[in-house]
C-alpha positions in Angstrom: 2.1 -48.7 -65.1 -0.9 -49.3 -67.3 -4.1 -47.3 -67.0 -7.1 -48.2 -69.2 -4.7 -50.2 -71.5 -2.3 -47.3 -71.9 1.3 -47.1 -70.5 1.8 -44.1 -68.4 4.4 -42.7 -66.0 2.0 -40.5 -63.9 -1.6 -41.1 -62.9 -4.2 -39.3 -60.7 -6.6 -41.1 -58.3 -10.1 -39.9 -57.9 -11.2 -41.2 -54.5 -14.8 -40.3 -55.0 -15.1 -42.4 -58.2 -12.4 -44.8 -57.2 -10.7 -44.5 -60.5 -7.2 -43.9 -61.8 -6.6 -41.5 -64.8 -3.4 -41.3 -66.8 -2.1 -37.7 -66.8 0.3 -38.0 -69.7 -1.9 -39.7 -72.3 -1.4 -42.8 -74.4 1.8 -41.3 -75.9 3.8 -40.4 -72.8 4.7 -36.7 -72.6 6.9 -37.5 -69.6 10.3 -38.6 -70.8 11.2 -40.9 -67.9 10.3 -42.0 -64.4 9.1 -39.2 -62.1 11.3 -38.8 -59.0 10.1 -35.5 -57.7 6.8 -33.7 -57.6 5.5 -30.4 -56.0 2.4 -28.4 -56.4 2.5 -25.2 -58.5 -0.8 -23.8 -57.3 -3.2 -24.0 -54.3 -5.5 -26.7 -55.5 -2.8 -28.9 -57.1 -4.3 -28.7 -60.5 -0.9 -27.4 -61.7 2.3 -29.1 -60.5 6.0 -29.6 -61.3 7.7 -32.9 -61.9 11.3 -33.9 -62.4 13.3 -37.1 -63.1 15.7 -38.7 -65.5 14.7 -39.2 -69.1 15.4 -42.5 -70.9 18.6 -40.9 -72.4 19.9 -40.2 -68.9 19.5 -36.5 -68.8 17.4 -34.7 -66.2 14.1 -33.2 -67.1 11.9 -30.6 -65.4 8.3 -30.1 -66.5 5.1 -28.3 -65.4 1.6 -29.7 -65.7 -0.9 -27.0 -66.3 -4.0 -26.6 -68.4 -4.2 -30.5 -68.7 -0.9 -30.8 -70.5 2.8 -31.0 -69.7 5.1 -28.1 -70.5 8.8 -28.6 -70.9 11.0 -25.7 -69.7 12.7 -25.8 -73.1 16.2 -25.8 -74.3 17.1 -22.4 -72.9 16.4 -23.6 -69.4 17.9 -27.0 -69.2 20.2 -28.1 -66.4 23.4 -29.8 -67.5 23.9 -33.5 -68.3 25.3 -34.4 -64.8 22.2 -33.2 -63.0 20.2 -35.4 -60.7 17.1 -33.7 -59.3 16.0 -35.0 -55.8 13.5 -32.5 -54.7 11.2 -29.6 -55.8 9.4 -27.0 -53.7 7.7 -23.7 -54.5 8.8 -20.7 -52.4 7.2 -17.3 -52.0 9.1 -14.1 -52.6 9.0 -10.6 -51.0 9.9 -8.9 -54.3 8.6 -9.8 -57.8 10.8 -11.1 -60.6 10.2 -10.7 -64.3 7.0 -12.2 -65.6 7.0 -15.8 -66.8 4.3 -18.1 -68.1 5.8 -20.9 -65.9 6.3 -19.3 -62.5 4.2 -16.6 -60.9 6.2 -13.3 -60.4 6.0 -13.7 -56.5 7.2 -17.3 -56.6 10.3 -19.4 -57.4 10.8 -23.1 -57.8 13.5 -24.5 -55.5 15.3 -27.4 -57.1 17.5 -29.6 -54.9 19.8 -32.4 -55.8 23.2 -32.6 -57.5 22.8 -29.9 -60.1 24.8 -28.8 -63.1 23.7 -25.2 -63.5 24.2 -23.5 -66.9 27.0 -20.9 -66.9 27.8 -21.7 -63.3 28.7 -25.3 -62.6 27.8 -27.6 -59.6 25.2 -26.6 -57.0 23.2 -28.5 -54.5 20.1 -26.2 -54.9 19.0 -23.6 -57.4 16.0 -21.3 -57.8 14.1 -21.2 -61.0 12.1 -18.1 -61.8 10.5 -19.4 -65.0 13.4 -18.2 -67.2 16.7 -18.6 -65.3 18.4 -21.0 -62.9 20.0 -19.1 -60.0 22.5 -21.1 -57.8 21.3 -21.1 -54.2 23.1 -23.6 -52.1 26.6 -25.1 -52.6 27.8 -28.2 -50.6 30.6 -30.7 -50.7 30.9 -34.4 -50.0 34.5 -35.6 -49.5 36.5 -34.1 -52.4 33.6 -33.3 -54.7 30.3 -31.6 -55.0 27.6 -32.5 -52.6 23.8 -32.7 -52.9 20.6 -31.8 -51.0 17.5 -34.0 -51.1 14.6 -31.9 -49.8 13.6 -28.7 -48.1 11.1 -28.8 -45.3 9.5 -25.8 -43.7 6.9 -25.1 -41.1 5.6 -22.1 -43.1 3.0 -23.0 -45.8 3.4 -21.4 -49.2 0.9 -18.7 -50.0 -0.1 -19.3 -53.6 -2.7 -16.4 -53.5 0.1 -13.9 -53.8 1.5 -15.3 -57.0 
């Protein structure tokens, strides 16, 4: 899409001013179409996005402090990954500190995932440093996938 003459993959709508704003700037920081999005904090000023880059590999990025942060080479999912859903989950016990995920939160990633040092999974948890396989499923004779998590309980971002 084009906002103010600039090509963008992600935009925000301000209902009060009735105006669209590109979130990834004139030079797209987002490597491909966005297929999943979830908030990373209470007011949605920070959020996670995922999709497939133009080279076919999956990407996972966080938008915070008015810029996109890639999770980096150490945290990439394998080439066969397709991310279908994202959701933040609260924890009872803290994990190691990370700049990307609060120590009382994890990011749930669903889809058909190729988890480093593990293999296929239908869902994994991301603590800001590591992917932890969470759900395995099958479809016929091969690995399965999950699309989304839904829950009646709202995430408490105040404890992160």
